[in-house]
C-alpha positions as CSV (number, residue, x, y, z in Angstrom):
1,M,-45.5,-8.8,-7.9
2,A,-44.6,-7.1,-4.5
3,H,-47.3,-9.0,-2.5
4,L,-47.6,-12.7,-2.9
5,M,-50.9,-14.5,-2.0
6,E,-50.8,-17.9,-0.4
7,L,-52.8,-20.4,-2.4
8,R,-54.5,-22.9,-0.2
9,R,-57.8,-23.7,-1.9
10,T,-58.8,-23.7,-5.5
11,L,-62.4,-24.1,-6.8
12,F,-62.8,-25.5,-10.3
13,V,-66.1,-24.8,-12.1
14,S,-66.6,-27.5,-14.6
15,G,-69.5,-28.7,-16.6
16,S,-70.9,-32.2,-17.2
17,L,-71.8,-31.7,-20.9
18,G,-69.4,-34.5,-21.8
19,K,-66.3,-35.5,-19.7
20,G,-63.8,-33.2,-21.3
21,H,-64.3,-30.3,-18.9
22,D,-63.9,-32.5,-15.8
23,V,-60.7,-34.0,-17.3
24,V,-59.1,-30.6,-17.5
25,A,-60.1,-29.7,-14.0
26,E,-58.9,-33.1,-12.6
27,A,-55.5,-32.7,-14.3
28,C,-55.0,-29.1,-13.0
29,A,-56.1,-30.1,-9.5
30,A,-53.5,-32.9,-9.6
31,A,-50.8,-30.4,-10.7
32,L,-51.6,-28.3,-7.6
33,E,-51.7,-31.2,-5.1
34,P,-47.9,-31.4,-4.5
35,F,-48.0,-27.8,-3.3
36,G,-50.5,-28.6,-0.6
37,V,-53.4,-26.9,-2.4
38,S,-56.9,-28.4,-1.7
39,S,-59.1,-28.5,-4.8
40,R,-62.8,-28.9,-5.2
41,I,-64.6,-29.4,-8.6
42,V,-68.2,-28.3,-8.9
43,D,-70.5,-29.0,-11.9
44,S,-72.1,-26.0,-13.6
45,M,-75.0,-28.1,-14.7
46,K,-75.8,-29.1,-11.1
47,L,-75.4,-25.5,-10.0
48,L,-78.1,-24.6,-12.5
49,G,-80.5,-26.7,-10.4
50,S,-83.5,-28.0,-12.4
51,G,-82.3,-25.8,-15.3
52,G,-79.2,-28.0,-15.6
53,A,-81.3,-31.1,-16.7
54,V,-83.2,-28.9,-19.1
55,G,-80.0,-27.4,-20.5
56,E,-78.5,-30.8,-21.1
57,W,-81.6,-32.0,-22.8
58,V,-81.7,-28.9,-25.1
59,F,-77.9,-29.3,-25.8
60,R,-78.4,-33.0,-26.8
61,K,-81.3,-32.1,-29.1
62,L,-79.3,-29.3,-30.7
63,L,-76.4,-31.6,-31.3
64,S,-78.7,-34.1,-33.1
65,V,-79.7,-31.4,-35.6
66,T,-76.4,-30.3,-37.0
67,A,-77.6,-27.2,-39.0
68,V,-79.5,-25.8,-36.0
69,Y,-76.5,-26.2,-33.6
70,D,-74.2,-24.6,-36.2
71,A,-76.6,-21.7,-36.5
72,F,-76.8,-21.2,-32.8
73,H,-73.1,-21.5,-32.2
74,F,-72.0,-19.1,-35.0
75,T,-74.7,-16.5,-34.8
76,Q,-75.7,-16.5,-31.1
77,L,-72.7,-17.7,-29.1
78,R,-69.8,-16.4,-31.2
79,D,-71.5,-13.2,-32.3
80,G,-73.4,-12.5,-29.1
81,G,-76.8,-12.7,-30.7
82,R,-79.9,-11.8,-28.7
83,I,-81.0,-15.4,-28.1
84,G,-77.5,-16.3,-26.9
85,R,-77.4,-13.3,-24.5
86,V,-80.8,-14.1,-23.1
87,T,-79.9,-17.8,-22.7
88,E,-76.7,-16.8,-20.9
89,D,-78.4,-14.3,-18.6
90,I,-81.0,-16.9,-17.5
91,A,-78.3,-19.5,-16.8
92,L,-76.2,-17.1,-14.8
93,K,-79.1,-16.0,-12.7
94,R,-79.9,-19.6,-11.9
95,M,-76.2,-20.4,-11.1
96,H,-75.4,-17.3,-9.0
97,D,-76.7,-18.2,-5.6
98,N,-75.5,-21.8,-5.7
99,L,-72.0,-20.9,-6.9
100,L,-71.8,-18.1,-4.3
101,A,-72.7,-20.6,-1.6
102,E,-69.9,-22.9,-2.7
103,I,-67.4,-20.0,-2.7
104,E,-68.5,-18.8,0.8
105,E,-68.3,-22.3,2.2
106,F,-65.0,-23.4,0.6
107,R,-63.3,-19.9,0.7
108,P,-61.0,-20.4,-2.3
109,E,-58.2,-17.9,-3.1
110,L,-58.6,-19.0,-6.7
111,V,-61.6,-19.9,-8.9
112,V,-60.9,-21.7,-12.1
113,P,-63.8,-22.0,-14.6
114,V,-63.1,-24.6,-17.3
115,F,-66.7,-24.3,-18.6
116,A,-68.1,-21.2,-20.4
117,T,-71.2,-20.7,-18.1
118,G,-68.9,-21.1,-15.1
119,A,-66.7,-18.3,-16.4
120,G,-69.7,-15.9,-16.6
121,A,-71.0,-16.9,-13.1
122,A,-67.6,-16.4,-11.4
123,A,-67.2,-13.1,-13.2
124,R,-70.5,-11.8,-11.8
125,I,-69.8,-12.8,-8.3
126,K,-66.3,-11.3,-8.4
127,A,-67.7,-8.0,-9.9
128,A,-70.2,-7.7,-7.0
129,A,-67.5,-8.2,-4.3
130,S,-65.7,-5.2,-2.9
131,P,-62.9,-6.0,-2.7
132,A,-62.9,-9.3,-4.7
133,S,-62.1,-12.2,-2.4
134,F,-60.6,-14.4,-5.0
135,R,-58.8,-14.3,-8.4
136,S,-60.3,-16.0,-11.4
137,V,-58.4,-17.9,-14.1
138,V,-60.3,-19.3,-17.1
139,I,-58.9,-22.4,-18.8
140,M,-60.3,-22.9,-22.3
141,T,-59.1,-25.9,-24.3
142,D,-61.4,-25.1,-27.3
143,S,-59.6,-23.7,-30.3
144,F,-61.8,-20.6,-30.6
145,A,-63.6,-18.6,-27.9
146,H,-67.3,-17.6,-28.1
147,Q,-68.6,-14.6,-26.1
148,M,-69.7,-16.6,-23.1
149,W,-66.1,-17.4,-22.3
150,V,-64.9,-13.8,-22.0
151,H,-65.7,-11.4,-19.1
152,E,-63.6,-8.5,-18.0
153,Q,-63.5,-9.6,-14.4
154,T,-61.3,-12.5,-15.3
155,D,-57.7,-12.1,-14.2
156,L,-56.1,-14.5,-16.7
157,F,-57.1,-16.7,-19.6
158,L,-55.1,-19.9,-20.2
159,V,-55.6,-21.2,-23.8
160,T,-53.8,-23.8,-25.9
161,S,-53.0,-21.9,-29.1
162,N,-52.3,-18.5,-30.5
163,A,-55.5,-18.6,-32.5
164,A,-57.4,-19.2,-29.2
165,A,-55.6,-16.3,-27.6
166,E,-56.6,-13.9,-30.3
167,S,-60.2,-15.2,-30.3
168,V,-60.4,-14.1,-26.6
169,R,-59.0,-10.7,-27.6
170,R,-61.8,-10.5,-30.3
171,Y,-64.1,-9.6,-27.4
172,W,-61.6,-8.0,-25.0
173,P,-58.5,-6.6,-26.7
174,E,-56.7,-5.9,-23.4
175,A,-57.3,-9.4,-21.9
176,V,-54.3,-11.1,-20.2
177,V,-53.9,-14.3,-22.1
178,E,-51.2,-17.0,-21.9
179,V,-50.8,-19.9,-24.3
180,V,-50.0,-23.2,-22.4
181,T,-50.2,-26.9,-23.0
182,A,-53.2,-28.0,-21.0
183,P,-52.3,-30.7,-18.4
184,V,-53.5,-34.3,-18.9
185,R,-54.4,-36.6,-16.1
186,P,-51.4,-38.3,-14.4
187,E,-52.3,-41.8,-15.6
188,F,-51.4,-40.9,-19.2
189,A,-47.8,-40.3,-18.1
190,Q,-47.9,-43.7,-16.4
191,A,-49.6,-45.8,-19.1
192,P,-48.3,-49.3,-19.5
193,P,-46.2,-50.2,-22.6
194,Q,-48.2,-51.3,-25.7
195,R,-47.4,-55.0,-25.4
196,E,-48.4,-55.1,-21.8
197,A,-51.6,-53.2,-22.5
198,R,-52.5,-55.5,-25.3
199,A,-51.8,-58.7,-23.3
200,G,-54.4,-57.6,-20.7
201,L,-57.0,-56.9,-23.4
202,G,-56.4,-60.0,-25.5
203,V,-55.1,-58.1,-28.5
204,P,-52.4,-59.9,-30.5
205,D,-49.0,-58.0,-30.7
206,D,-49.1,-58.0,-34.5
207,A,-52.7,-56.9,-35.0
208,T,-53.9,-53.5,-36.2
209,C,-55.8,-52.1,-33.2
210,V,-58.0,-49.1,-33.1
211,L,-59.5,-47.3,-30.1
212,L,-63.0,-46.2,-31.1
213,M,-64.8,-43.6,-29.0
214,S,-66.7,-40.4,-29.4
215,G,-67.0,-38.4,-26.2
216,A,-68.7,-39.3,-23.0
217,W,-72.0,-39.5,-24.8
218,G,-70.9,-42.0,-27.4
219,L,-72.0,-40.0,-30.4
220,G,-72.2,-41.4,-33.9
221,P,-72.5,-45.0,-35.4
222,L,-69.9,-46.6,-33.2
223,D,-71.5,-50.1,-33.5
224,E,-71.6,-50.0,-37.3
225,A,-68.1,-48.7,-37.5
226,A,-66.8,-51.4,-35.1
227,A,-68.5,-54.0,-37.3
228,A,-66.9,-52.6,-40.5
229,L,-63.5,-52.4,-38.9
230,A,-63.7,-56.0,-37.5
231,A,-64.7,-57.1,-41.0
232,D,-61.3,-55.7,-42.1
233,G,-59.5,-57.7,-39.5
234,V,-58.9,-54.7,-37.2
235,Y,-59.1,-55.2,-33.4
236,V,-61.5,-52.5,-32.0
237,L,-61.5,-51.3,-28.5
238,A,-64.9,-49.7,-28.6
239,V,-66.0,-47.3,-25.9
240,A,-69.7,-46.3,-25.6
241,G,-69.2,-43.9,-22.7
242,T,-72.4,-43.2,-20.8
243,N,-74.5,-44.2,-23.9
244,Q,-76.0,-47.4,-22.4
245,R,-78.0,-48.2,-25.6
246,M,-74.7,-48.0,-27.6
247,E,-72.9,-50.1,-25.0
248,A,-75.6,-52.9,-25.4
249,K,-75.1,-52.8,-29.1
250,L,-71.4,-53.1,-28.8
251,R,-71.6,-56.0,-26.4
252,S,-74.0,-57.8,-28.7
253,L,-71.7,-57.2,-31.6
254,A,-68.7,-58.6,-29.6
255,A,-70.5,-61.9,-29.0
256,S,-70.1,-62.7,-32.7
257,H,-67.0,-60.6,-33.5
258,P,-64.1,-61.5,-31.2
259,E,-62.1,-58.6,-32.6
260,V,-64.4,-56.1,-30.9
261,V,-63.7,-55.4,-27.2
262,P,-66.6,-53.4,-25.8
263,F,-66.7,-50.9,-22.9
264,G,-69.2,-48.6,-21.4
265,F,-67.9,-45.7,-19.3
266,T,-64.4,-46.6,-18.3
267,N,-61.4,-45.2,-16.4
268,Q,-59.0,-47.4,-18.4
269,V,-58.7,-45.0,-21.4
270,S,-54.9,-44.5,-20.9
271,T,-54.4,-48.3,-21.1
272,L,-56.7,-48.6,-24.1
273,M,-54.9,-45.8,-25.8
274,S,-51.6,-47.4,-25.1
275,A,-52.8,-50.7,-26.7
276,C,-54.0,-49.2,-29.9
277,D,-52.2,-48.0,-33.1
278,V,-54.6,-45.1,-33.8
279,V,-57.4,-43.3,-32.0
280,V,-60.8,-42.8,-33.8
281,T,-62.8,-40.2,-31.9
282,S,-64.6,-36.9,-32.1
283,S,-62.7,-33.7,-31.5
284,G,-62.1,-32.8,-27.9
285,D,-59.8,-33.3,-25.0
286,T,-59.2,-37.0,-25.9
287,C,-57.1,-35.6,-28.8
288,R,-54.6,-34.1,-26.3
289,E,-54.4,-37.4,-24.4
290,A,-53.7,-39.3,-27.7
291,R,-50.9,-36.9,-28.6
292,T,-49.4,-37.3,-25.2
293,L,-49.0,-41.1,-25.9
294,G,-47.9,-40.5,-29.5
295,R,-51.1,-41.8,-31.2
296,G,-52.4,-40.6,-34.5
297,L,-56.0,-39.4,-34.7
298,I,-58.9,-40.1,-37.0
299,L,-61.5,-37.5,-36.2
300,I,-65.2,-38.2,-36.7
301,D,-66.9,-34.9,-37.9
302,V,-69.9,-35.5,-35.6
303,V,-69.9,-32.5,-33.2
304,P,-71.1,-29.2,-34.9
305,G,-70.2,-25.7,-33.8
306,H,-67.2,-25.7,-31.6
307,G,-66.5,-29.3,-32.5
308,R,-65.8,-28.2,-36.1
309,E,-63.4,-25.5,-34.9
310,N,-61.6,-28.0,-32.7
311,L,-61.4,-30.5,-35.5
312,M,-59.8,-28.1,-37.9
313,H,-57.2,-27.1,-35.2
314,E,-56.3,-30.8,-34.7
315,L,-55.8,-31.2,-38.5
316,E,-53.5,-28.2,-38.5
317,L,-51.4,-29.8,-35.7
318,G,-50.7,-32.8,-37.9
319,G,-50.9,-36.5,-37.2
320,A,-54.6,-36.4,-37.8
321,T,-57.2,-36.9,-40.5
322,A,-61.0,-36.5,-40.6
323,C,-63.9,-38.6,-41.8
324,L,-67.6,-38.5,-42.1
325,P,-69.8,-39.8,-39.3
326,T,-70.6,-43.0,-41.2
327,A,-69.3,-46.6,-40.8
328,A,-68.0,-46.8,-44.4
329,S,-66.1,-43.5,-44.1
330,I,-64.6,-44.4,-40.7
331,A,-63.4,-47.8,-42.0
332,R,-62.0,-46.3,-45.2
333,A,-60.1,-43.6,-43.2
334,V,-58.6,-46.2,-40.9
335,R,-57.3,-48.3,-43.9
336,S,-55.8,-45.2,-45.6
337,F,-54.3,-43.6,-42.4
338,V,-52.6,-46.6,-40.9
339,S,-51.0,-47.6,-44.2
340,D,-49.4,-44.2,-44.5
341,P,-46.8,-43.7,-41.7
342,E,-46.0,-40.2,-42.8
343,R,-49.6,-39.0,-42.4
344,S,-50.2,-40.8,-39.1
345,K,-47.0,-39.8,-37.5
346,V,-47.5,-37.7,-34.4
347,A,-44.9,-35.2,-33.2
348,P,-43.1,-36.3,-30.0
349,A,-45.2,-36.0,-26.9
350,I,-44.6,-33.0,-24.6
351,E,-42.0,-33.8,-22.0
352,T,-43.6,-35.2,-18.9
353,G,-44.4,-32.5,-16.4
354,V,-44.1,-29.5,-18.8
355,P,-47.9,-28.7,-18.9
356,E,-48.1,-28.9,-15.1
357,R,-45.1,-26.6,-14.7
358,Q,-46.6,-24.2,-17.2
359,F,-49.9,-24.1,-15.2
360,V,-48.1,-23.5,-11.9
361,S,-45.8,-20.9,-13.4
362,A,-48.8,-19.0,-14.8
363,L,-50.3,-18.9,-11.3
364,R,-47.1,-17.7,-9.8
365,E,-47.0,-14.9,-12.3
366,L,-50.5,-13.9,-11.2
367,G,-49.1,-13.5,-7.7
368,F,-49.7,-16.8,-5.9
369,E,-47.0,-18.3,-3.7
370,L,-46.6,-22.0,-4.5
371,T,-44.0,-23.9,-2.6
372,R,-43.7,-27.7,-2.1
């Protein structure tokens, strides 16, 4: 481009429905830091005000009734059904003034929504400005877009597969879309060696060790699965996330099962992942972190809607298998998976720094000047 824009401030619009959106925003902000770019991450759920708490409650309830969430996702979100459109319009009206205030106060040259509602809110604000004061880049790590992700005021969509790119074009055929490897947080490139990680956790070098987790909310029968795996002699690094009830169950289980090492919400995931042989989790951004460290994946089919789409994408990538959200199915899948090196083999991790360079390169192509 003839005219280059200096990038000094970037506003990431995330969403606290799970930790995955924040993880993407944090990794991208870290990639910009060496170029002197200041970043701020805002939570769409907080920008919704009181509606955010209601929205989270509704989302949790929908997740607990699989058939209802599947119906909402595939008929309302993906196909732009009337209920989905009304829901989005209400959310965007609630978010608008709060996000606009953040933009006016921070004055970013770039707004990066990594959450679907944030994408819509940024698009509305940009459409109302004349001329637009910022450029907007949507980062979507889901394997298939629904309609709330795609708005024609977005300058660039960054996605992680060709299928995801074409799903964006399903709604906007002329959209500018680029396929990249989404960055992971820096600590995953700096994780300790397996032996060192195990020593710090009390896991024997020759033991079979599993990292068991299921998103920030700790979905599924993690306690029952941990007990079943421990009965098989497997060491289990069991992470409950923010699910305090599940954390209490895991700590109680660990009192009588020394093979179970319990955690609540933790920032040690890179170390836990390094220590394990295989990661048992729900589909999401944890999968990309596991692949970065060369760990195979056993995916608990516990998240409906977009979770099913993401799960199928991970299976296609290889080095992964799926199981039902029951303790017996999880334990059986672990036994089968770890005993078959060919199935559990993960392709070599992306070279360190490649995802970050891809992200920076995409911004340069958009017209931003980035120099160290």
